[in-house]
C-alpha positions in Angstrom: 84.0 9.7 31.6 84.2 6.8 29.2 83.0 4.4 32.0 80.1 6.8 32.8 79.0 6.7 29.1 79.1 2.9 29.0 77.1 2.7 32.2 74.5 5.1 30.8 74.3 3.2 27.6 73.8 0.0 29.5 71.0 1.5 31.5 69.3 2.9 28.4 69.6 -0.5 26.7 68.1 -2.2 29.7 65.2 0.2 29.8 64.5 -0.3 26.1 64.6 -4.1 26.6 62.1 -3.9 29.5 59.8 -1.7 27.4 60.1 -4.2 24.5 59.3 -7.1 26.8 56.4 -5.3 28.5 54.9 -4.4 25.2 55.3 -8.0 23.9 53.7 -9.2 27.1 50.7 -7.0 26.5 50.2 -8.3 23.0 50.0 -11.8 24.4 47.1 -11.0 26.7 43.9 -12.2 25.0 41.5 -9.3 24.4 37.7 -9.9 24.3 36.4 -8.9 21.0 32.8 -8.2 20.3 31.4 -10.4 17.5 30.5 -8.6 14.3 26.8 -8.5 14.0 25.7 -9.6 10.5 23.3 -7.3 8.5 19.7 -7.9 9.4 17.9 -8.9 6.3 14.5 -8.3 7.6 14.3 -5.8 10.5 13.0 -7.1 13.8 9.9 -5.1 14.7 11.2 -4.7 18.2 14.3 -2.9 16.8 12.3 -0.4 14.7 9.7 2.1 15.8 7.4 1.1 13.0 3.8 2.1 12.6 1.1 -0.6 13.2 0.6 -1.6 9.5 4.3 -1.5 8.6 5.1 -3.7 11.6 2.6 -6.3 10.2 4.2 -6.2 6.8 7.7 -6.6 8.3 6.5 -9.5 10.4 5.6 -11.5 7.2 9.4 -11.9 6.6 8.7 -12.1 2.9 8.0 -8.5 1.7 10.5 -6.0 3.2 14.3 -6.0 3.5 14.7 -2.4 4.7 12.1 0.2 5.8 13.2 3.6 4.6 10.3 5.8 5.7 7.2 4.9 7.5 4.4 7.5 8.3 0.9 7.2 9.6 -1.6 10.0 10.1 -5.3 10.6 10.6 -7.0 12.0 7.6 -10.3 12.4 9.5 -11.6 10.4 12.5 -12.0 6.8 11.2 -9.7 7.2 8.2 -5.9 6.7 8.5 -3.2 6.9 5.8 0.0 5.0 6.0 2.9 5.7 3.6 5.7 3.2 3.4 8.9 3.5 1.4 11.0 0.4 1.5 13.3 -2.0 -0.3 11.7 -5.3 -1.1 13.3 -8.7 -0.7 15.1 -8.3 -4.0 16.4 -4.9 -2.9 14.1 -3.0 -5.3 12.6 0.3 -4.4 8.9 0.4 -3.4 6.3 3.0 -2.3 3.0 2.1 -0.8 0.0 4.2 0.2 -2.5 2.5 2.5 -5.9 3.7 3.6 -7.7 2.2 6.5 -11.4 3.1 6.7 -13.7 2.3 9.7 -17.1 1.9 8.2 -18.5 1.3 11.7 -18.1 5.1 12.1 -21.6 6.6 11.5 -20.0 9.7 9.9 -18.2 7.7 7.2 -19.4 6.1 4.0 -18.1 5.0 0.6 -19.7 5.8 -2.7 -19.0 5.4 -6.4 -17.7 8.4 -8.3 -18.5 8.9 -12.0 -17.2 11.5 -14.4 -19.0 14.8 -13.9 -21.3 13.0 -11.4 -23.4 11.6 -14.3 -24.8 8.1 -14.9 -22.9 7.9 -18.2 -19.8 6.4 -19.6 -17.1 9.0 -19.8 -13.7 9.8 -18.2 -12.4 12.2 -15.6 -9.6 12.2 -13.0 -10.4 10.9 -9.6 -9.5 14.2 -8.1 -12.0 16.1 -10.3 -14.7 13.5 -9.6 -14.1 14.1 -5.9 -14.2 17.9 -6.3 -17.4 17.6 -8.3 -19.4 16.1 -5.5 -17.7 17.7 -2.5 -20.2 19.8 -0.5 -21.1 20.8 3.1 -22.2 17.6 4.9 -20.8 15.5 2.1 -17.0 16.1 2.3 -14.8 13.8 0.2 -11.9 12.7 2.4 -10.3 10.2 0.1 -10.6 8.5 -3.3 -9.1 5.9 -5.6 -9.6 4.8 -9.1 -12.1 2.1 -9.8 -12.9 -0.6 -12.4 -11.1 -1.4 -15.6 -12.6 0.1 -18.7 -12.5 0.1 -22.5 -10.2 3.0 -23.5 -12.2 3.5 -26.7 -15.8 3.4 -25.6 -15.0 4.3 -21.9 -17.5 1.6 -20.8 -16.3 -0.2 -17.6 -15.7 -3.9 -17.9 -17.8 -4.8 -14.8 -21.0 -3.7 -13.3 -21.7 -0.1 -12.1 -24.2 0.9 -9.3 -24.2 4.5 -8.0 -26.5 5.6 -5.1 -28.8 2.6 -5.8 -29.1 3.4 -9.5 -28.0 0.6 -11.8 -25.9 2.1 -14.6 -24.5 -1.2 -15.9 -25.6 -4.7 -14.9 -23.5 -6.9 -17.1 -19.8 -7.9 -17.3 -18.2 -7.3 -20.6 -16.3 -10.0 -22.5 -12.9 -10.4 -21.0 -11.4 -13.0 -23.4 -8.5 -10.7 -24.3 -8.0 -9.5 -20.8 -8.6 -12.6 -18.5 -7.6 -10.7 -15.4 -10.4 -8.2 -15.8 -14.2 -8.5 -15.4 -14.1 -11.2 -12.8 -15.6 -9.7 -9.7 -17.1 -6.7 -8.0 -16.7 -4.6 -4.9 -19.9 -3.3 -3.4 -21.4 -1.3 -0.5 -24.7 -2.9 0.4 -27.9 -1.2 1.5 -26.9 -1.8 5.1 -23.6 0.0 4.6 -21.5 -3.1 4.7 -18.7 -3.9 2.2 -19.1 -7.0 -0.1 -16.8 -8.7 -2.6 -18.3 -11.2 -4.9 -17.5 -13.1 -8.2 -19.5 -12.1 -11.2 -21.5 -15.4 -10.7 -22.7 -13.9 -7.4 -24.0 -10.7 -8.9 -27.5 -11.7 -9.8 -28.2 -13.0 -6.3 -26.8 -10.0 -4.4 -27.8 -7.3 -6.9 -31.0 -6.2 -5.1 -29.0 -5.5 -2.0 -26.4 -3.3 -3.7 -26.2 0.5 -3.2 -22.8 1.2 -4.7 -20.6 -1.1 -6.8 -17.9 -1.3 -9.5 -16.4 -4.2 -11.2 -13.1 -5.7 -10.3 -10.4 -8.0 -11.4 -8.7 -11.0 -9.7 -9.9 -11.9 -6.3 -6.7 -12.8 -4.5 -8.0 -13.3 -1.0 -11.3 -15.0 -0.1 -12.5 -15.9 3.4 -9.0 -15.1 4.7 -7.4 -17.6 2.3 -4.8 -16.6 -0.3 -5.8 -17.6 -3.9 -2.7 -18.4 -5.8 -2.4 -16.7 -9.2 -0.6 -17.7 -12.4 -0.1 -14.1 -13.5 3.3 -12.9 -12.1 3.4 -9.4 -13.6 4.9 -6.6 -11.5 2.8 -3.4 -12.0 1.4 -0.3 -10.3 -1.6 -1.6 -8.3 -4.8 -0.6 -6.7 -6.4 -3.1 -4.4 -9.3 -3.1 -2.0 -10.5 -5.4 0.8 -12.3 -5.6 4.1 -12.1 -7.3 7.5 -14.8 -9.2 9.2 -15.4 -6.3 11.6 -16.0 -3.7 8.9 -12.7 -2.1 8.2 -11.9 -1.4 4.6 -8.2 -1.5 3.4 -7.0 0.1 0.2 -3.5 -0.4 -1.1 -2.0 1.7 -3.9 1.5 0.8 -5.0 3.4 3.0 -7.4 5.4 1.3 -10.1 7.3 1.3 -13.4 9.9 3.7 -12.0 12.8 1.5 -10.8 14.6 4.2 -8.9 11.4 5.2 -7.0 9.0 2.3 -7.0 8.7 -0.9 -9.0 5.2 -2.3 -8.4 3.6 -5.4 -6.9 2.7 -8.9 -7.9 -0.7 -10.4 -6.9 1.1 -12.6 -4.5 2.6 -9.6 -2.7 -0.8 -8.0 -2.5 -2.3 -11.2 -1.1 0.4 -11.3 1.6 -0.2 -7.7 2.6 -3.9 -7.9 2.8 -3.7 -11.1 4.8 -1.3 -9.4 7.2 -4.0 -6.8 7.8 -6.5 -9.6 8.7 -8.5 -8.9 5.6 -11.2 -11.4 4.8 -11.8 -10.7 1.1 -9.8 -8.6 -1.3 -9.6 -7.9 -5.1 -7.6 -6.1 -7.6 -9.0 -2.9 -9.3 -7.6 -1.2 -12.4 -3.9 -0.5 -12.1 -1.0 0.7 -14.2 -1.3 4.4 -15.1 -4.8 4.4 -13.6 -3.7 3.8 -10.0 -4.6 6.9 -8.1 -4.6 7.7 -4.3 -6.0 11.0 -3.2 -7.0 12.4 0.2 -8.2 15.7 1.8 -5.0 16.9 3.4 -5.9 17.3 7.1 -3.5 20.2 7.5 -4.4 22.3 4.4 -8.0 20.8 4.0 -7.4 20.8 0.3 -7.8 17.6 -1.8 -4.6 16.2 -3.3 -3.2 13.2 -5.1 -0.6 11.5 -2.9 0.9 9.0 -5.2 2.9 9.4 -8.4 0.9 7.8 -11.3 3.1 6.0 -13.7 1.9 8.1 -16.7 3.6 11.1 -15.1 0.2 12.8 -14.6 -3.3 11.9 -13.4 -5.1 9.6 -15.8 -8.8 10.2 -16.6 -10.6 7.0 -15.6 -14.1 5.6 -16.0 -15.1 5.5 -12.3 -13.8 5.8 -8.8 -14.4 5.0 -5.1 -14.8 8.0 -2.8 -14.7 8.1 1.0 -17.3 10.6 2.4 -17.5 12.3 5.8 -20.7 14.0 6.8 -19.1 15.5 10.0 -16.6 17.9 8.4 
């Protein structure tokens, strides 16, 4: 019996030894390990199902580190809205609202909005300006805030033409606000968009149907104009391509957890990515407003979150009109 136990113990010991050797052998066999992929700082457009405009911004490699949400929809034929929520290169939160308008569409036009639809200097929200002129055959499908203005007198800094009526044909002194009263955005009698410096105004004035003043021109003839002002703020910018598409960018800001705002340089990069020819800065800050006619509910609504916490009453606006709705 004793010999039998010894024999069993030897066999068990031998089996345990074999198991040990076998397991050691397995650990010596090199195992192919997949390399750890480093984080992608700027997403490759081929890896993300981005909308057309977001893809163009990602491809700049200088604006976006992470796309969080990206939506495009048709407001009305010829007008598209793109909303982009992202983290910029510094990791800061950003929210953009972009409007693309095809002015080659015979049913679409752009016009200046004024408070209470009067040729006077007053103030009203963009939404209420839009509602005041909305009518059958003249449906407002989108709108943004317009020119800078004196908050005491409510007089806009730049020129003002509405439906071929000249309301203001001078540029106010901008000594204390050098980034204002430098330019103008216009729709000419032939329906084409035009951006000019204030020095161009006297020459082009007879051809203007609609116009408001503007601030810094940061893109001219497709070339970026470098700016010395580096402020990050809520922004409203407008520009157009050589083939008649108008682009509007509204960036929310002054709310770090939601959206910080843009510099002029960032706006330049964005507009250039959209193949814009000329672009300028309109009033921003708490004035920045982006509204549309919701295609689902057909009601007009403000899409962005103005930094004042509510809609600001402003001196004038730009409205997009459809005569086919």
